[in-house]
C-alpha positions in Angstrom: -44.7 46.4 -72.0 -42.8 45.3 -68.8 -39.3 44.7 -68.2 -38.3 42.1 -65.8 -35.0 41.9 -63.6 -33.9 37.9 -63.2 -31.5 36.7 -60.4 -30.0 33.7 -61.4 -30.0 30.8 -59.1 -26.9 28.6 -58.4 -28.6 26.5 -56.1 -29.3 22.7 -56.9 -33.2 22.5 -56.9 -35.7 19.9 -57.5 -35.0 16.3 -58.2 -31.0 17.1 -58.7 -30.8 18.1 -55.1 -31.1 14.8 -53.1 -29.8 12.8 -56.5 -26.4 14.7 -56.0 -26.4 14.2 -52.4 -27.0 10.0 -53.2 -24.6 10.0 -55.8 -21.9 11.6 -53.1 -23.0 9.1 -50.6 -22.8 6.0 -52.8 -19.0 6.7 -54.2 -18.4 6.8 -50.4 -20.3 3.9 -49.5 -18.4 1.8 -52.4 -14.9 3.2 -51.1 -15.1 1.9 -47.6 -17.4 -1.0 -48.5 -14.5 -3.3 -48.2 -13.5 -2.1 -45.1 -16.9 -2.4 -44.0 -16.8 -5.9 -45.0 -13.8 -6.3 -43.1 -14.8 -4.9 -39.7 -18.5 -6.2 -40.0 -18.3 -8.6 -37.6 -16.6 -6.5 -35.3 -19.0 -4.1 -35.4 -21.6 -6.2 -35.1 -20.1 -8.1 -31.6 -19.7 -4.2 -30.7 -23.4 -3.3 -31.3 -24.6 -6.3 -29.7 -22.7 -6.1 -26.5 -24.1 -2.9 -26.3 -27.6 -4.0 -26.8 -28.3 -1.8 -29.7 -29.1 -4.7 -31.9 -31.9 -6.0 -29.1 -35.0 -4.9 -30.9 -33.7 -4.8 -34.5 -33.0 -8.9 -33.8 -35.9 -9.1 -31.5 -39.2 -7.5 -34.1 -37.3 -6.6 -37.5 -35.2 -9.6 -38.5 -38.2 -12.2 -37.6 -40.7 -10.4 -39.2 -38.8 -9.5 -42.6 -37.9 -13.4 -42.3 -41.5 -14.2 -42.3 -42.1 -11.9 -44.9 -39.1 -13.7 -47.4 -40.7 -16.9 -46.4 -43.9 -15.7 -48.2 -42.2 -14.1 -51.0 -40.2 -17.5 -51.7 -43.5 -19.8 -51.6 -45.2 -17.3 -54.1 -42.4 -18.4 -56.7 -42.7 -22.2 -55.9 -39.5 -22.3 -53.9 -39.8 -24.4 -50.3 -38.8 -22.3 -47.4 -39.6 -21.9 -43.6 -38.6 -19.3 -40.8 -38.2 -19.2 -37.4 -37.3 -16.2 -35.4 -34.1 -14.7 -37.4 -33.1 -18.0 -39.2 -34.6 -18.7 -42.6 -34.2 -22.4 -44.0 -34.4 -22.3 -47.9 -34.9 -26.0 -49.3 -35.6 -29.7 -48.7 -33.5 -32.3 -47.6 -29.9 -32.6 -48.3 -30.0 -29.4 -50.0 -31.4 -27.4 -47.8 -29.6 -24.6 -46.3 -30.1 -22.1 -43.4 -29.5 -18.3 -43.6 -29.6 -16.0 -40.5 -30.9 -12.3 -40.5 -28.8 -10.5 -38.6 -29.5 -6.7 -37.5 -27.0 -5.4 -39.9 -29.3 -7.0 -42.6 -32.4 -5.9 -41.7 -32.0 -2.5 -44.0 -30.6 0.0 -41.6 -28.1 1.3 -44.5 -31.1 2.3 -47.0 -33.0 4.3 -43.7 -29.6 6.0 -43.4 -29.4 7.0 -46.9 -33.1 7.9 -46.8 -32.6 10.1 -43.9 -29.3 11.8 -45.6 -31.5 12.3 -48.7 -34.5 13.8 -47.1 -32.1 16.3 -45.1 -32.0 18.4 -48.7 -34.6 16.6 -50.7 -37.7 17.9 -48.7 -36.3 21.4 -48.2 -38.4 24.0 -49.9 -41.8 25.3 -50.3 -43.6 21.7 -50.2 -46.7 21.1 -48.5 -46.8 19.5 -45.1 -48.9 16.9 -46.3 -46.9 16.2 -49.5 -43.8 16.0 -47.4 -45.7 13.2 -45.1 -46.8 11.4 -48.2 -43.3 11.5 -49.6 -41.8 10.0 -46.0 -44.3 7.4 -45.7 -43.9 6.2 -49.1 -40.2 6.3 -49.0 -40.7 4.1 -45.6 -43.2 1.6 -47.4 -40.9 1.7 -50.4 -37.8 0.9 -48.3 -39.5 -2.4 -46.4 -40.4 -3.6 -49.9 -37.1 -3.2 -51.2 -35.2 -4.9 -48.0 -37.4 -7.9 -48.3 -36.8 -8.4 -52.0 -33.4 -7.6 -51.4 -33.5 -10.7 -48.8 -35.2 -12.8 -51.1 -32.5 -12.2 -54.0 -29.9 -13.1 -51.2 -31.8 -16.4 -50.6 -32.5 -17.3 -54.0 -28.8 -16.5 -55.4 -27.6 -19.2 -52.3 -30.2 -21.7 -53.1 -29.4 -21.7 -56.7 -25.5 -20.7 -56.6 -24.4 -21.2 -53.3 -22.9 -19.2 -50.4 -19.9 -17.4 -52.1 -22.4 -15.8 -54.8 -24.8 -14.8 -52.4 -22.4 -12.9 -50.1 -21.2 -11.1 -53.1 -24.7 -10.1 -54.0 -25.2 -9.1 -50.4 -22.2 -7.1 -50.1 -22.0 -5.1 -53.1 -25.6 -5.5 -54.7 -27.3 -4.1 -51.8 -25.5 -0.8 -51.9 -26.2 -0.6 -56.1 -30.0 -1.5 -55.5 -30.5 1.0 -52.5 -29.0 3.9 -54.4 -30.9 3.2 -57.7 -34.1 2.5 -55.9 -33.6 6.1 -53.7 -32.6 7.9 -56.9 -36.1 6.3 -58.9 -38.0 7.5 -55.6 -37.0 11.0 -55.4 -37.6 11.1 -59.0 -41.3 9.5 -58.5 -41.6 12.3 -55.4 -40.9 15.5 -57.1 -42.9 14.3 -60.0 -46.4 13.0 -58.2 -45.7 13.4 -55.0 -44.5 16.5 -53.6 -46.9 19.7 -54.3 -45.7 23.4 -54.0 -47.5 26.0 -52.0 -49.5 28.4 -53.8 -47.7 26.4 -56.9 -50.2 28.3 -59.5 -48.4 31.7 -58.1 -45.0 30.9 -58.2 -44.1 32.9 -61.2 -45.2 36.3 -59.3 -43.5 35.9 -56.2 -40.0 36.9 -56.4 -36.9 34.5 -55.1 -36.4 34.7 -51.4 -34.0 37.1 -50.0 -34.1 39.3 -53.4 -34.5 43.3 -52.4 -37.6 44.7 -52.9 -36.3 47.3 -55.4 -34.9 44.8 -57.7 -37.9 42.3 -57.8 -39.4 42.4 -61.1 -39.4 46.3 -61.8 -42.3 47.4 -64.3 -41.9 50.0 -66.4 -44.9 51.4 -67.9 -44.9 51.7 -71.9 
């Protein structure tokens, strides 16, 4: 017969840790969203003056424009892409959308970086951490193309005002939902603990040796 001493753990672990971080970040994002929309043009102008957006506008925005053009072609919507401009429709009903540097998904990258600061903590293998990071980057790329495609479809079918609403508010919601689903998948499928089979036999970190599962002979 053995008697085991258990030390309660109060810290969040597993998927609860990054999800909790995302909930806080999402709440802050929704609170400041009206102010962000108001000062968006000013921030864009300052970034362009500083040259921060140069490589985003030169490389990322045109690439995403071409990918969105391909996605629209798959569902039968006529479109064309030229640099950071995306043309949708033909004739009198055609419209042009400009993909600026702050529309390429840097907000999603910021959310991912914040969540990884806590989400990848713990005794996980280096390989599974790298796989999780790569999966997150790939998922963000797909999310951004999907997000811009949806905004383009809303603009094509319903006009610019509904598209702006979807762009400003739907993007934040889609980002948070995606990251929550991503971390749930990562913790259940991708991330692997070091010596997981022996986890039950290893005392918690910081537990004094004299209190770590003492054994009393029967």
